[in-house]
C-alpha positions in Angstrom: 49.9 -50.5 -33.4 52.1 -47.6 -32.2 50.8 -45.2 -29.7 51.7 -41.6 -30.0 52.2 -39.7 -26.8 51.9 -36.0 -27.0 54.8 -34.2 -25.2 53.8 -31.3 -23.0 54.9 -27.9 -24.2 58.0 -26.5 -22.5 56.1 -23.7 -20.8 53.9 -26.3 -19.0 56.7 -28.5 -17.8 58.0 -28.3 -14.2 61.5 -29.3 -15.1 63.5 -29.1 -18.2 66.6 -30.8 -19.6 69.6 -28.7 -20.2 68.8 -28.8 -24.0 65.2 -27.7 -23.4 66.3 -24.9 -21.1 68.8 -23.7 -23.7 66.0 -23.7 -26.4 63.6 -22.0 -24.1 65.9 -19.3 -22.9 68.2 -18.9 -25.9 71.2 -19.4 -23.6 73.8 -21.9 -24.6 74.0 -25.5 -23.3 77.5 -25.0 -21.9 76.5 -21.8 -20.1 73.4 -23.4 -18.5 75.5 -26.4 -17.5 78.1 -24.1 -15.8 75.2 -22.2 -14.0 73.9 -25.6 -12.7 77.3 -26.3 -11.2 77.2 -23.0 -9.1 77.1 -23.6 -5.3 73.5 -23.3 -4.1 72.1 -23.0 -7.6 68.4 -22.2 -7.0 67.1 -24.0 -10.1 69.0 -27.3 -10.2 67.3 -30.6 -9.5 69.3 -33.8 -9.3 67.5 -37.0 -10.3 70.2 -39.5 -9.6 73.2 -38.1 -11.5 71.0 -36.3 -14.0 70.7 -32.6 -13.7 67.3 -31.0 -14.5 66.3 -27.3 -14.5 63.4 -26.1 -12.4 61.6 -24.0 -15.0 59.9 -21.4 -12.7 63.0 -20.9 -10.5 65.1 -20.6 -13.7 62.7 -18.0 -15.1 62.8 -16.0 -11.8 66.6 -16.2 -11.7 67.0 -15.0 -15.3 64.4 -12.2 -14.7 66.5 -10.8 -11.9 69.8 -10.8 -13.8 71.2 -8.2 -16.1 74.3 -10.2 -17.0 74.9 -13.9 -16.8 
């Protein structure tokens, strides 16, 4: 018997993959990846070599910007 695990909605997750962040924000994957490579990026979280996006910090960063 296969168990189904419901995934949490994006707006409830603490961290997002680059793909989820792109879907959530309507910003391209390449642009988000380049933003995550900025020195002292406030919303990047490294889990080993994997880069994740801190959702709340990402929302705050986007909310303060006019142009990215």
